[in-house]
C-alpha distance (Angstrom), angle and dihedral (degrees) to the residues before:
residue distance angle dihedral
M1 . . .
Y2 3.80 . .
V3 3.79 101.8 .
T4 3.75 135.3 137.1
N5 3.77 120.8 -101.5
H6 3.82 130.2 -88.4
Y7 3.79 118.3 -6.6
G8 3.78 88.1 -41.4
L9 3.77 93.2 119.9
A10 3.79 91.8 68.2
V11 3.78 91.8 46.5
I12 3.77 91.7 48.2
L13 3.79 93.1 48.7
K14 3.80 90.1 54.4
I15 3.81 90.5 50.3
M16 3.80 91.4 48.8
K17 3.80 90.2 52.7
K18 3.80 92.2 46.0
Y19 3.77 94.5 55.2
L20 3.78 93.7 41.2
L21 3.78 89.0 53.8
I22 3.80 88.9 55.6
L23 3.77 89.3 52.7
L24 3.76 93.5 44.7
G25 3.77 89.7 50.6
L26 3.78 88.1 68.7
G27 3.77 90.3 84.8
L28 3.77 115.3 -57.7
I29 3.80 116.3 135.4
L30 3.79 106.2 -130.3
T31 3.77 128.5 -143.5
G32 3.76 127.8 -153.6
C33 3.77 126.5 -106.1
D34 3.77 137.0 164.4
K35 3.80 98.9 -139.4
N36 3.79 99.1 107.0
D37 3.77 144.1 -15.4
D38 3.80 91.1 -75.6
P39 3.82 98.4 37.1
Q40 3.76 95.8 164.6
V41 3.82 90.8 61.5
A42 3.77 96.7 55.1
D43 3.78 92.6 39.8
A44 3.77 94.6 50.6
F45 3.76 96.2 47.7
E46 3.76 93.6 44.2
G47 3.79 87.5 54.8
I48 3.78 100.4 51.4
T49 3.79 112.6 138.3
P50 3.78 127.8 -176.4
N51 3.75 128.5 -119.5
P52 3.83 103.7 -75.0
E53 3.78 89.6 -129.1
A54 3.79 91.8 57.9
E55 3.80 95.4 55.7
I56 3.81 90.3 -157.3
D57 3.78 123.7 134.9
V58 3.81 105.1 -139.3
T59 3.80 97.9 -177.6
V60 3.80 92.5 114.6
Q61 3.81 94.8 41.6
N62 3.81 90.0 51.5
F63 3.81 91.6 51.7
M64 3.79 90.4 48.6
W65 3.80 95.0 49.9
Q66 3.82 94.0 46.2
T67 3.77 90.9 52.2
M68 3.78 98.0 43.2
N69 3.81 92.8 45.9
T70 3.80 89.7 57.2
Y71 3.78 105.6 34.5
Y72 3.80 112.5 19.7
F73 3.79 112.7 119.4
W74 3.82 91.8 -138.1
Q75 3.82 96.2 39.4
S76 3.80 92.6 129.3
D77 3.82 91.3 51.4
V78 3.81 95.6 56.2
S79 3.80 110.7 75.4
D80 3.81 93.9 -158.1
L81 3.80 89.3 58.7
G82 3.80 94.1 54.0
D83 3.79 118.0 129.5
N84 3.82 89.1 -129.9
R85 3.78 95.8 40.8
F86 3.82 97.1 115.6
N87 3.81 131.0 55.9
S88 3.78 93.9 -159.4
F89 3.71 141.6 5.4
E90 3.79 88.5 -105.3
D91 3.82 88.6 57.8
Y92 3.80 88.8 53.5
V93 3.80 93.8 51.2
S94 3.81 90.9 45.9
F95 3.81 88.5 53.6
L96 3.80 91.1 52.1
E97 3.81 88.2 52.5
T98 3.81 94.4 55.6
E99 3.81 91.3 90.5
E100 3.78 120.5 38.4
D101 3.81 93.0 -167.2
P102 3.83 111.2 70.0
G103 3.80 92.2 -151.0
T104 3.79 91.7 55.9
F105 3.80 89.7 45.3
F106 3.80 90.5 54.0
D107 3.80 95.0 46.3
E108 3.81 99.0 40.1
K109 3.81 103.4 34.3
L110 3.80 108.8 28.0
L111 3.81 109.7 35.0
Y112 3.79 127.9 92.5
T113 3.80 113.2 -124.1
E114 3.80 93.1 -118.5
D115 3.82 94.8 49.7
R116 3.82 108.2 112.8
F117 3.77 99.7 168.7
S118 3.83 117.1 39.1
F119 3.79 112.6 108.1
Y120 3.79 145.3 164.1
S121 3.79 138.0 -134.7
D122 3.80 129.4 -154.7
D123 3.82 89.6 -148.8
Y124 3.80 115.6 50.3
K125 3.81 92.5 -174.5
E126 3.79 92.0 58.7
L127 3.80 89.8 47.3
T128 3.80 95.8 50.2
Q129 3.81 91.0 46.9
S130 3.80 89.2 56.3
F131 3.81 89.9 57.4
A132 3.79 87.0 58.9
G133 3.80 91.2 54.2
I134 3.81 93.3 -102.6
S135 3.79 118.5 129.8
K136 3.78 146.7 137.5
S137 3.79 102.7 -94.0
N138 3.77 145.6 138.7
G139 3.80 89.5 -136.5
L140 3.80 96.4 -116.0
E141 3.79 111.3 132.7
F142 3.77 112.0 -167.8
G143 3.76 145.1 161.8
L144 3.78 125.9 -132.5
G145 3.78 122.6 -138.3
L146 3.77 136.4 -176.2
F147 3.77 125.2 -123.0
V148 3.80 113.1 -122.6
D149 3.83 113.8 -89.1
S150 3.79 91.4 -1.9
D151 3.79 143.8 94.7
D152 3.80 89.8 -134.6
V153 3.80 117.2 116.7
Y154 3.79 132.4 -151.6
G155 3.77 130.5 -167.8
Y156 3.78 127.5 -141.3
V157 3.78 126.0 -165.5
R158 3.79 114.7 -116.6
Y159 3.79 99.5 177.8
I160 3.79 143.5 -33.2
V161 3.81 121.6 -118.1
P162 3.82 109.4 -125.4
N163 3.81 117.8 -112.2
S164 3.79 91.7 19.4
N165 3.79 132.3 123.4
A166 3.81 90.4 -102.2
A167 3.81 89.9 54.0
T168 3.82 88.2 66.1
K169 3.82 94.3 52.3
D170 3.81 134.8 79.7
I171 3.77 96.3 -100.5
R172 3.80 130.5 108.1
R173 3.79 145.6 168.1
G174 3.79 113.0 -56.2
D175 3.82 95.6 26.4
I176 3.81 114.8 135.5
F177 3.80 129.9 -144.1
T178 3.80 129.1 -174.7
G179 3.80 104.2 179.1
V180 3.78 146.7 31.2
N181 3.81 123.4 -141.9
G182 3.79 90.3 -11.3
T183 3.83 95.2 -51.8
N184 3.79 119.5 115.2
L185 3.80 114.4 -122.4
N186 3.80 120.0 -115.1
L187 3.79 138.4 159.4
D188 3.80 92.0 -88.3
N189 3.80 99.7 50.2
Y190 3.80 111.2 25.0
I191 3.81 94.6 91.4
D192 3.81 93.9 53.4
L193 3.80 93.6 42.6
L194 3.80 98.2 46.6
F195 3.80 103.3 26.0
G196 3.79 103.9 27.3
D197 3.78 129.8 112.3
S198 3.79 96.7 -76.3
D199 3.81 113.5 100.6
T200 3.80 93.1 -162.5
Y201 3.79 126.8 53.7
T202 3.79 138.0 156.7
L203 3.80 120.7 -126.3
N204 3.78 118.2 -142.8
M205 3.77 103.0 -141.4
A206 3.78 129.6 -144.4
E207 3.80 138.9 -168.4
I208 3.78 137.9 -142.0
S209 3.78 120.5 -122.8
D210 3.79 122.9 166.9
N211 3.81 88.6 -10.1
I212 3.79 92.0 -57.6
I213 3.81 123.5 119.0
S214 3.80 112.3 -136.2
T215 3.81 128.1 179.8
T216 3.81 117.0 -118.3
D217 3.81 134.6 -166.1
R218 3.80 91.8 -106.0
E219 3.80 117.1 116.4
V220 3.80 133.5 -172.1
T221 3.80 121.3 -164.8
L222 3.79 117.6 -154.5
T223 3.80 133.4 -176.0
K224 3.80 127.8 -157.1
E225 3.79 113.5 -129.0
A226 3.79 128.2 -160.8
N227 3.80 124.1 -112.3
L228 3.79 98.4 17.7
T229 3.80 108.6 168.3
E230 3.79 117.7 -153.0
N231 3.78 118.5 -157.4
P232 3.82 103.4 -142.9
I233 3.81 91.5 -152.3
F234 3.79 92.5 85.3
I235 3.81 101.6 164.9
T236 3.79 133.8 8.6
K237 3.76 122.7 173.4
V238 3.77 143.4 145.9
M239 3.79 117.9 -130.6
E240 3.77 126.5 -165.4
T241 3.76 116.4 -156.3
A242 3.81 136.1 146.9
G243 3.78 89.0 0.6
Q244 3.84 92.4 -56.1
K245 3.80 128.8 120.0
I246 3.77 106.2 -145.6
G247 3.78 124.5 -173.2
Y248 3.80 118.0 -149.8
L249 3.80 123.8 -162.7
M250 3.77 123.7 177.8
Y251 3.78 105.2 -165.4
N252 3.81 116.2 -178.9
S253 3.81 104.9 -175.2
F254 3.79 139.4 4.6
T255 3.80 98.3 -112.9
N256 3.79 112.7 165.5
E257 3.80 93.9 -155.8
F258 3.82 86.6 72.6
D259 3.82 98.6 47.5
E260 3.80 92.5 110.3
E261 3.81 91.6 52.2
L262 3.80 88.7 48.6
N263 3.79 90.5 53.1
D264 3.82 89.8 48.2
A265 3.81 89.4 54.4
F266 3.79 90.4 55.6
G267 3.78 88.8 47.2
E268 3.80 87.7 59.0
F269 3.81 90.7 48.1
K270 3.78 90.2 50.8
S271 3.81 93.8 47.6
A272 3.80 90.3 49.9
G273 3.82 91.6 54.6
V274 3.81 96.3 -115.3
T275 3.80 111.4 -173.6
D276 3.82 99.1 177.2
L277 3.80 131.5 37.9
V278 3.78 133.6 -155.3
L279 3.80 109.6 -161.8
D280 3.80 109.6 -164.0
L281 3.82 111.4 -155.9
R282 3.82 97.0 150.6
Y283 3.84 93.9 125.8
N284 3.80 98.5 27.1
P285 3.83 111.1 118.0
G286 3.82 94.4 -176.5
G287 3.79 136.8 -110.8
S288 3.78 131.4 166.8
V289 3.81 119.4 42.2
N290 3.79 90.0 -157.9
S291 3.81 91.7 54.0
A292 3.81 88.0 51.4
R293 3.81 89.6 52.8
L294 3.81 91.8 48.9
L295 3.81 93.6 47.2
S296 3.80 90.7 49.4
S297 3.80 89.6 51.2
M298 3.81 89.9 51.4
V299 3.79 89.5 54.2
Y300 3.81 100.7 40.5
G301 3.79 111.1 19.6
T302 3.79 148.0 -80.8
Y303 3.79 95.4 -84.9
T304 3.78 101.0 153.5
N305 3.80 91.8 -178.9
S306 3.81 93.3 55.0
V307 3.80 117.6 93.3
F308 3.78 115.5 -118.6
L309 3.78 96.5 175.7
K310 3.77 143.6 -11.8
A311 3.79 115.8 -148.8
R312 3.79 121.2 -137.2
Y313 3.82 119.5 -162.2
N314 3.79 132.4 -176.8
D315 3.79 117.2 -64.9
K316 3.79 93.2 -98.6
L317 3.81 93.7 55.7
Q318 3.79 98.0 33.7
S319 3.77 92.6 62.3
E320 3.80 91.0 57.6
F321 3.80 95.1 59.0
K322 3.75 133.5 75.9
D323 3.81 115.4 -132.1
A324 3.79 90.7 -111.2
D325 3.79 90.1 57.8
L326 3.79 91.6 60.5
I327 3.80 99.5 51.9
E328 3.80 127.1 95.4
Y329 3.79 120.0 -170.1
F330 3.77 133.9 -155.2
A331 3.80 111.8 -80.5
D332 3.78 133.7 -120.3
A333 3.82 95.7 -167.6
T334 3.79 141.4 26.4
D335 3.79 121.6 -112.2
N336 3.81 86.6 -91.9
N337 3.83 88.4 57.7
T338 3.80 92.4 -110.2
P339 3.82 109.5 151.7
I340 3.79 112.0 -108.2
N341 3.79 115.5 -108.2
T342 3.77 101.6 -138.3
L343 3.79 130.6 -175.6
G344 3.80 93.2 -158.8
L345 3.81 92.8 -142.0
S346 3.78 127.4 -180.0
K347 3.81 91.7 -160.5
V348 3.80 135.0 32.6
Y349 3.80 131.0 -175.6
V350 3.80 112.1 -140.0
I351 3.79 123.3 -167.9
A352 3.80 106.1 -153.3
T353 3.80 135.2 159.6
G354 3.78 142.3 172.8
S355 3.81 86.5 -69.2
S356 3.82 91.9 59.4
A357 3.79 109.3 95.6
S358 3.81 149.0 156.8
A359 3.83 109.3 -11.7
S360 3.83 89.9 24.8
E361 3.79 89.4 56.4
L362 3.81 89.9 42.6
V363 3.82 90.2 59.5
M364 3.79 91.6 50.2
N365 3.80 93.4 45.7
G366 3.81 94.7 41.6
L367 3.82 92.9 51.8
D368 3.79 95.3 43.5
P369 3.84 97.5 84.8
Y370 3.80 90.6 55.0
I371 3.80 110.6 33.3
N372 3.79 140.4 19.9
V373 3.81 107.1 -90.0
I374 3.80 108.3 -163.9
H375 3.79 108.1 -162.2
I376 3.81 115.8 -155.7
G377 3.80 119.7 -174.7
T378 3.79 129.2 33.8
T379 3.80 137.9 -40.2
T380 3.80 113.2 -60.8
T381 3.82 126.9 -124.0
G382 3.80 98.0 -93.4
K383 3.80 102.1 -128.3
N384 3.78 106.5 152.4
E385 3.81 99.5 159.4
F386 3.79 129.4 86.5
S387 3.76 131.6 -145.9
V388 3.78 141.8 -158.4
T389 3.79 129.6 -144.4
F390 3.81 111.5 -111.8
V391 3.79 127.9 -166.3
D392 3.80 134.1 170.9
D393 3.83 97.9 -78.9
F394 3.79 104.7 120.6
E395 3.81 95.8 176.7
N396 3.82 87.5 62.0
G397 3.77 95.3 46.1
N398 3.83 87.7 -99.5
V399 3.81 88.6 -75.8
Y400 3.78 112.1 142.3
D401 3.79 114.6 -114.0
P402 3.83 117.7 173.9
N403 3.78 89.3 -146.4
R404 3.80 90.8 60.8
E405 3.79 101.9 51.6
D406 3.80 89.9 121.7
N407 3.82 87.7 60.3
I408 3.81 95.4 55.2
N409 3.79 113.6 105.6
P410 3.83 102.9 -95.8
E411 3.81 89.6 -149.6
N412 3.82 92.3 59.6
H413 3.80 120.6 58.4
W414 3.79 95.0 165.9
A415 3.78 124.7 116.2
I416 3.77 131.0 -170.1
Q417 3.78 127.6 -154.0
P418 3.80 105.5 -162.9
L419 3.76 126.5 170.9
I420 3.79 105.8 -105.1
G421 3.78 105.0 169.4
R422 3.77 150.2 1.2
N423 3.80 127.3 -120.1
E424 3.79 119.1 -134.6
N425 3.79 122.8 -164.5
A426 3.81 124.3 -128.0
N427 3.82 89.7 -81.2
G428 3.80 92.0 53.0
F429 3.81 93.7 -108.9
S430 3.80 120.1 145.3
E431 3.80 104.5 133.4
Y432 3.78 103.0 115.4
T433 3.80 102.6 116.9
D434 3.82 87.2 135.6
G435 3.79 90.0 55.1
L436 3.79 134.5 -106.3
A437 3.79 110.7 -68.3
P438 3.81 118.6 -134.8
D439 3.76 124.4 -109.8
I440 3.80 87.4 -147.3
L441 3.80 115.2 31.6
L442 3.79 113.4 -144.9
R443 3.81 125.1 149.3
E444 3.76 126.3 -157.5
D445 3.79 112.2 -99.6
L446 3.82 118.1 -136.0
S447 3.78 89.5 -153.4
N448 3.81 92.6 51.3
M449 3.79 111.1 28.7
G450 3.79 93.6 150.1
I451 3.80 126.8 -161.9
L452 3.79 115.1 -64.2
G453 3.79 111.3 -112.0
N454 3.81 94.6 18.4
M455 3.77 114.4 122.1
D456 3.81 91.6 -125.6
E457 3.83 95.0 54.3
P458 3.82 98.9 119.5
L459 3.82 102.1 -121.5
L460 3.80 93.6 41.4
A461 3.80 90.0 44.1
K462 3.79 89.1 54.1
A463 3.80 91.2 52.3
I464 3.81 91.3 48.7
A465 3.78 90.3 48.7
E466 3.80 90.5 52.9
I467 3.80 91.0 49.4
T468 3.80 96.0 46.9
G469 3.78 99.6 31.7
T470 3.82 92.8 -124.9
T471 3.79 95.4 127.6
A472 3.79 95.9 141.7
K473 3.79 97.1 65.3
M474 3.82 99.0 76.4
D475 3.78 136.5 45.8
F476 3.81 109.7 -130.4
T477 3.79 96.3 -172.4
V478 3.82 111.4 141.3
D479 3.81 111.4 -143.6
M480 3.82 99.6 177.1
P481 3.81 111.5 25.7
V482 3.80 115.6 -169.1
E483 3.82 116.5 -110.6
L484 3.79 94.7 -153.3
V485 3.81 119.8 -143.5
S486 3.79 99.4 166.6
S487 3.78 142.0 -51.0
S488 3.79 140.1 -125.2
K489 3.81 91.6 -101.3
M490 3.81 91.2 62.4
F491 3.80 88.4 67.0
T492 3.76 96.8 54.5
K493 3.79 121.5 96.5
I494 3.81 93.0 -106.1
K495 3.83 95.8 44.0
D496 3.81 108.6 167.0
N497 3.76 95.7 -28.3
M498 3.81 126.4 148.4
F499 3.77 112.8 -157.6
M500 3.78 127.9 -166.7
D501 3.78 108.1 -125.3
I502 3.78 105.3 154.3
K503 3.79 97.0 152.3
K504 3.78 118.3 -125.6
P505 3.84 130.5 156.7
L506 3.77 113.8 -78.4
N507 3.82 93.6 -149.0
W508 3.82 88.9 88.4
I509 3.75 87.3 92.8
K510 3.78 93.0 56.2
K511 3.79 91.1 49.3
Q512 3.79 96.2 52.1
């Protein structure tokens, strides 16, 4: 499910073994094994034990270092990941023992200073479920803003996930809250209060009057529930106005389990004769690269000879690939071989904000060489690298494969999600670490959030006005722009991650 593209997995596995053999050659006595074509490598690294005096189990640290040394995009920039970092195997083990906590080891020893997005999880099953849109949640999706000249924080409701606990409560888009369990939110406490261990909390609600937020006596109690599945296709509709048929899609994450439903939505757009499309990615933090490729094909066309992206890995990996191995093209079918329903547009209107990241930005960047992408909103996050889920499965290059869960080291439940590459578009452009700037700047207004999908919701209304040319009919003045601190999605397992999941057969490894 979460694998690198083309036959790269086999290539990468060989590289991993090559560099581990160099390390092992520093003095480790190897033992035989019949697990793979380099059995001594797997056997030796599975059998690493710490210095008895240290009393530290370095199984997780060893898995992390192996993986990061091979795959990490900035491997050459991190001295502790250098291929010649250690003078002996004992030096290597001593290094692994420097941090008892694997999370601290990952953050302090293995990450490049400019890396904002790589992360780890101590439960790979929980992480992989989140990629499928399954999580423990109360269904309240909200943004967090900062009061002017203050460390005090407020929350504002963006949307409610259907069939969730929040969907049963008196709370809706645009509602404001300033406290939790009677404690006012600020920069020091909001994480513990909203995203701590407690599954149930009570929001202290507020109201806006004369552009001032004031706390009220109203309270809303919410409870997080396990296994909540969020359909990322939040709204689809066709609007007819000024003689135009406009399709509107609000898409809130790139979740490949819903690719067929996404294709069905475009089938409905096509059947309705949609000539213009508003793609709303304002709260979409990213996800599947393959879903981004499919969505882009639904917008632009099934041109399987046209480059959608070219992957760029670290220098060690890049040299092992041919250029053709790094290219992904637009698609003409889903992974289930369902023909793509494409609108074949020459222009698309994209609503995107500072909460739009990774795969959302990939769609915008990947389409840009071919069609006019009109970006309405604010500057995006600026996440132009992709990642892969890694677990302790050496024979599979440590790449997570749901069909190989029995092969994962049962003593190591950790996963890491490091950035391993950068996606360029057909023009070779990928430098948007500062985000993609809007063509039409328009912030969300706390005092006028509107109803998502309604034609008078400000950002959608602006897109419609641009399509129809009726710009004079609505005032787009923003009285209370949001000063964004964070959002609820940044505290999920997936956060704003973009993972490479172009599906290819995993039997490459066996054939090598």
